[in-house]
C-alpha positions as CSV (number, residue, x, y, z in Angstrom):
1,X,0.2,-0.2,0.0
2,X,1.6,3.4,-1.1
3,X,2.5,5.5,1.9
4,X,-0.3,8.1,0.9
5,X,-3.0,5.8,1.0
6,X,-1.7,4.3,4.4
7,X,-2.0,6.9,6.4
8,X,-5.0,8.1,4.7
9,X,-6.4,4.1,6.1
10,X,-4.5,5.3,8.8
11,X,-6.4,8.7,9.8
12,X,-9.7,7.1,8.7
13,X,-9.5,4.9,11.4
14,X,-8.4,6.9,14.1
15,X,-11.4,9.5,12.7
16,X,-14.1,6.4,13.1
17,X,-12.8,4.7,16.2
18,X,-13.1,8.3,18.3
19,X,-16.2,8.8,16.9
20,X,-17.7,5.5,18.1
21,X,-15.7,5.7,20.8
22,X,-17.6,8.7,22.4
23,X,-21.0,7.8,21.0
24,X,-20.7,4.4,23.0
25,X,-19.4,6.4,26.1
26,X,-22.6,9.2,25.8
27,X,-24.3,5.5,25.2
28,X,-23.4,3.0,28.4
29,X,-22.1,5.4,31.1
30,X,-24.6,7.4,33.0
31,X,-24.8,10.9,33.7
32,X,-20.9,11.3,32.1
33,X,-22.0,10.1,29.0
34,X,-24.1,13.4,28.6
35,X,-20.8,15.4,28.5
36,X,-19.0,12.9,26.4
37,X,-22.2,13.7,23.5
38,X,-21.4,17.4,23.9
39,X,-18.1,17.0,22.2
40,X,-19.5,14.6,19.2
41,X,-18.8,16.9,16.6
42,X,-15.5,17.4,17.4
43,X,-14.0,14.5,15.7
44,X,-15.8,15.2,12.7
45,X,-14.9,19.0,11.9
46,X,-10.9,17.5,12.8
47,X,-11.2,15.2,10.0
48,X,-13.2,17.1,7.8
49,X,-10.5,20.1,7.7
50,X,-7.7,17.8,7.6
51,X,-9.2,14.9,5.0
52,X,-12.4,16.7,3.4
53,X,-15.8,16.0,2.7
54,X,-16.0,13.2,1.0
55,X,-14.3,11.4,3.7
56,X,-16.2,13.2,6.7
57,X,-19.2,11.3,5.5
58,X,-17.4,8.1,4.9
59,X,-16.9,8.6,9.1
60,X,-20.1,9.8,10.1
61,X,-21.3,6.4,7.7
62,X,-19.5,3.9,9.3
63,X,-20.0,5.6,12.7
64,X,-23.6,5.7,12.6
65,X,-23.4,1.8,11.5
66,X,-21.4,0.8,14.4
67,X,-24.2,2.4,16.4
68,X,-27.0,0.3,15.3
69,X,-25.0,-2.5,15.6
70,X,-24.0,-2.0,19.5
71,X,-27.6,-0.7,20.3
72,X,-29.3,-3.6,18.1
73,X,-32.1,-0.7,16.8
74,X,-32.9,2.6,15.0
75,X,-35.1,4.5,17.7
76,X,-35.0,8.5,18.5
77,X,-31.3,8.2,20.5
78,X,-29.4,6.8,16.3
79,X,-31.1,10.2,15.4
80,X,-30.0,11.9,18.0
81,X,-26.0,10.7,17.4
82,X,-26.6,11.0,13.5
83,X,-27.6,14.7,14.0
84,X,-24.6,15.4,16.8
85,X,-22.0,14.2,13.6
86,X,-23.9,15.9,11.1
87,X,-23.6,18.9,13.2
88,X,-19.8,18.8,13.2
89,X,-19.8,17.8,9.9
90,X,-21.4,21.3,9.0
91,X,-19.2,22.5,11.5
92,X,-16.1,22.4,9.5
93,X,-17.8,22.8,6.2
94,X,-18.7,26.3,7.3
95,X,-15.1,27.3,9.2
96,X,-13.7,27.2,5.2
97,X,-16.9,29.7,3.7
98,X,-15.1,33.2,5.9
99,X,-18.1,33.7,7.9
100,X,-19.1,35.4,11.2
101,X,-19.0,33.2,14.3
102,X,-22.7,33.7,14.3
103,X,-23.5,33.0,11.3
104,X,-21.8,29.7,11.1
105,X,-23.5,28.8,14.7
106,X,-27.0,29.7,13.0
107,X,-26.6,28.2,9.6
108,X,-25.0,24.7,10.9
109,X,-27.8,24.5,14.2
110,X,-30.8,25.3,11.9
111,X,-29.2,22.8,9.1
112,X,-29.0,20.1,12.0
113,X,-32.9,20.8,13.4
114,X,-34.8,20.9,9.9
115,X,-33.0,17.6,9.1
116,X,-33.7,16.3,12.5
117,X,-37.8,17.3,12.1
118,X,-37.6,15.2,8.6
119,X,-35.1,12.1,10.2
120,X,-38.2,12.4,13.4
121,X,-41.2,12.7,10.9
122,X,-40.2,9.5,8.7
123,X,-39.6,8.0,11.9
124,X,-42.9,8.7,13.3
125,X,-44.6,7.2,10.1
126,X,-42.4,4.0,10.1
127,X,-43.9,3.9,13.7
128,X,-47.1,5.0,13.1
129,X,-47.6,7.4,16.0
130,X,-47.5,11.3,16.3
131,X,-44.2,13.5,16.9
132,X,-46.1,14.3,20.0
133,X,-47.0,10.9,21.5
134,X,-43.6,10.1,20.2
135,X,-41.8,12.4,22.4
136,X,-44.0,11.8,25.4
137,X,-43.2,8.1,25.1
138,X,-39.3,8.8,25.0
139,X,-39.6,11.7,27.8
140,X,-41.1,8.9,30.0
141,X,-38.6,6.1,29.6
142,X,-36.4,8.7,30.0
143,X,-37.5,9.6,33.7
144,X,-37.8,6.0,34.4
145,X,-34.4,5.4,33.6
146,X,-33.4,8.7,35.7
147,X,-35.1,6.9,38.5
148,X,-33.1,4.2,38.5
149,X,-30.2,5.9,38.3
150,X,-30.7,8.1,41.2
151,X,-31.8,4.6,43.7
152,X,-28.2,3.5,42.6
153,X,-26.7,6.3,43.5
154,X,-28.3,5.9,47.2
155,X,-31.0,8.7,46.7
156,X,-33.4,8.7,49.6
157,X,-36.4,6.8,49.3
158,X,-38.9,10.1,50.5
159,X,-37.1,12.1,47.1
160,X,-37.6,9.2,44.8
161,X,-41.2,9.0,45.7
162,X,-41.5,12.3,45.0
163,X,-40.3,12.5,42.0
164,X,-42.3,9.6,41.4
165,X,-45.6,11.4,41.9
166,X,-44.5,14.5,40.3
167,X,-44.1,12.1,37.2
168,X,-47.1,13.3,34.8
169,X,-46.8,17.0,35.9
170,X,-42.3,17.0,34.8
171,X,-43.4,14.7,31.5
172,X,-46.1,17.4,30.3
173,X,-43.4,20.7,31.3
174,X,-40.4,18.4,29.5
175,X,-42.5,17.3,26.5
176,X,-44.0,21.3,25.8
177,X,-40.2,22.8,26.3
178,X,-38.9,20.4,23.8
179,X,-38.3,22.7,20.9
180,X,-36.1,25.2,23.4
181,X,-34.1,22.1,24.4
182,X,-33.2,21.1,21.2
183,X,-32.4,24.7,19.8
184,X,-30.7,25.4,23.0
185,X,-29.1,22.4,23.0
186,X,-27.8,22.7,19.6
187,X,-26.7,26.1,20.0
188,X,-24.9,25.1,23.1
189,X,-22.8,22.0,21.1
190,X,-22.2,24.4,18.3
191,X,-20.4,26.8,20.8
192,X,-18.8,24.2,22.7
193,X,-17.4,22.6,19.3
194,X,-16.2,25.7,17.6
195,X,-14.1,26.8,21.3
196,X,-12.5,23.9,21.3
197,X,-11.9,22.9,17.5
198,X,-9.5,26.4,17.5
199,X,-6.7,25.0,19.4
200,X,-6.8,21.1,18.1
201,X,-6.9,22.6,14.5
202,X,-3.8,25.0,15.1
203,X,-2.1,22.5,16.2
204,X,-2.0,20.1,13.6
205,X,-1.6,23.4,11.2
206,X,-5.4,23.0,9.7
207,X,-7.3,25.9,9.0
208,X,-9.6,28.0,11.9
209,X,-10.8,31.2,10.7
210,X,-9.3,34.5,12.5
211,X,-13.0,35.5,14.5
212,X,-13.0,38.8,15.7
213,X,-12.4,38.4,19.7
214,X,-14.8,36.5,20.6
215,X,-14.4,37.7,24.7
216,X,-15.8,40.9,23.2
217,X,-18.9,39.4,21.9
218,X,-22.5,41.2,22.3
219,X,-25.8,40.3,21.7
220,X,-28.1,42.5,19.5
221,X,-29.7,44.7,22.3
222,X,-33.4,44.1,20.9
223,X,-33.4,40.7,21.8
224,X,-33.9,41.9,25.3
225,X,-37.6,43.2,24.5
226,X,-38.0,39.1,23.6
227,X,-37.5,38.7,27.1
228,X,-39.5,41.0,28.0
229,X,-42.1,40.0,26.2
230,X,-41.5,36.2,26.9
231,X,-41.6,37.0,30.4
232,X,-45.3,38.6,30.2
233,X,-46.2,35.2,28.7
234,X,-45.5,33.3,31.7
235,X,-48.2,35.2,32.9
236,X,-50.4,34.1,31.1
237,X,-53.2,32.2,32.1
238,X,-53.8,30.0,29.0
239,X,-50.9,26.9,29.2
240,X,-50.2,27.4,25.5
241,X,-48.9,30.9,26.0
242,X,-46.8,29.6,29.2
243,X,-45.4,27.0,27.2
244,X,-43.9,29.0,24.3
245,X,-43.1,32.2,26.4
246,X,-41.0,29.6,28.7
247,X,-39.9,28.0,25.3
248,X,-38.7,31.2,23.7
249,X,-37.4,32.7,27.6
250,X,-34.9,29.1,27.0
251,X,-33.4,30.0,24.6
252,X,-33.4,33.4,24.8
253,X,-30.9,32.2,27.7
254,X,-28.7,29.9,26.2
255,X,-27.9,33.3,24.1
256,X,-27.6,35.5,26.8
257,X,-25.2,32.8,28.7
258,X,-22.6,33.3,25.3
259,X,-22.1,37.0,26.3
260,X,-22.0,36.1,29.8
261,X,-19.3,33.2,29.1
262,X,-17.2,35.8,27.3
263,X,-17.5,38.5,30.1
264,X,-15.7,35.8,32.3
265,X,-13.2,35.4,29.3
266,X,-12.4,38.7,28.9
267,X,-11.4,38.8,32.8
268,X,-9.4,35.5,32.6
269,X,-7.8,37.3,29.9
270,X,-7.6,40.5,31.3
271,X,-6.1,39.1,34.5
272,X,-3.7,36.3,33.2
273,X,-5.6,33.4,34.8
274,X,-3.4,30.4,34.0
275,X,-4.8,28.2,32.2
276,X,-5.5,24.9,34.9
277,X,-7.5,27.6,37.0
278,X,-9.5,28.2,34.1
279,X,-10.5,25.3,33.0
280,X,-11.6,24.2,36.8
281,X,-13.7,27.7,36.9
282,X,-15.0,26.8,33.4
283,X,-16.1,23.4,35.0
284,X,-17.6,24.6,38.2
285,X,-19.6,27.0,35.4
286,X,-20.5,23.9,33.5
287,X,-21.3,22.1,36.7
288,X,-23.1,24.6,39.2
289,X,-26.4,25.2,37.9
290,X,-26.1,28.3,40.3
291,X,-23.5,30.0,38.5
292,X,-24.5,29.1,35.3
293,X,-27.3,31.1,35.8
294,X,-25.0,34.3,37.1
295,X,-23.2,33.5,33.8
296,X,-26.1,34.4,32.1
297,X,-27.9,37.1,34.5
298,X,-24.5,38.8,33.6
299,X,-24.6,38.5,30.1
300,X,-28.6,39.8,30.2
301,X,-27.6,42.7,32.6
302,X,-24.3,43.7,30.1
303,X,-26.7,45.4,27.9
304,X,-27.0,48.0,30.5
305,X,-24.2,47.9,31.9
306,X,-21.5,47.6,29.3
307,X,-19.3,45.8,32.2
308,X,-16.4,45.6,29.8
309,X,-16.6,48.9,28.4
310,X,-16.3,50.7,31.5
311,X,-14.1,48.9,32.7
312,X,-11.6,50.1,30.0
313,X,-12.2,53.7,30.9
């Protein structure tokens, strides 16, 4: 085998192996698996940039086939993993089109959401069940799985019983906010993988756009009115308005999280915080929901406070 072909085969094997490994960890390792799923697009971005579009698609196809064999079924989870792999492909593709980071995240997220919706419609037709009923069934199964995990973790019986008694209400709310959860999760995964792929691509002498300083990024000011309108909808007596308002609010919170994390990054850079401490503090933001909400609030109120500008004057 020629050296070039041997190197290509080795890279393809590594790309498929890494993608399959991350997907399998996401399936079979409780809790930690969720965090593994956040990085499923990363190998596709890397090997798309290194090997090109055609071989990026080969890695995606091989990974999907491996997942089908591992799961022994075709389910919503398969669509979930396939769409995350496709997200990596879109991000890798758009990185080479001289677009702003906002457009890259927006276009790739829209592409994944639309294709995911089409896959769900096809899947629901095959199973002869409506999308709402399909989502409700999926949420119920995962709530039961969560209770089993809590039991194995030694959570008190009283706490587990309280969750079980509230199962119907929790299921209703979760099914209602699925659109927002999908959009927010897609935006978050796109952002995380774009951030992490930068040092990976640069270290391997692969192309990465020279974006304007991301730690100065701000959300458009008019989004404040959308936050206010969504909040007002929560006080409407009609449940449809409440759920719609909650959906819009959750997506907007994710956007303001990006602005908040930009502020955090700005001060980390300004104070020259060591890399190890940065990793620890970013981990706290990801794991502690109170800190996560604080970062969202920081981004939202920066619209008026203009924290970074005041600091420069």
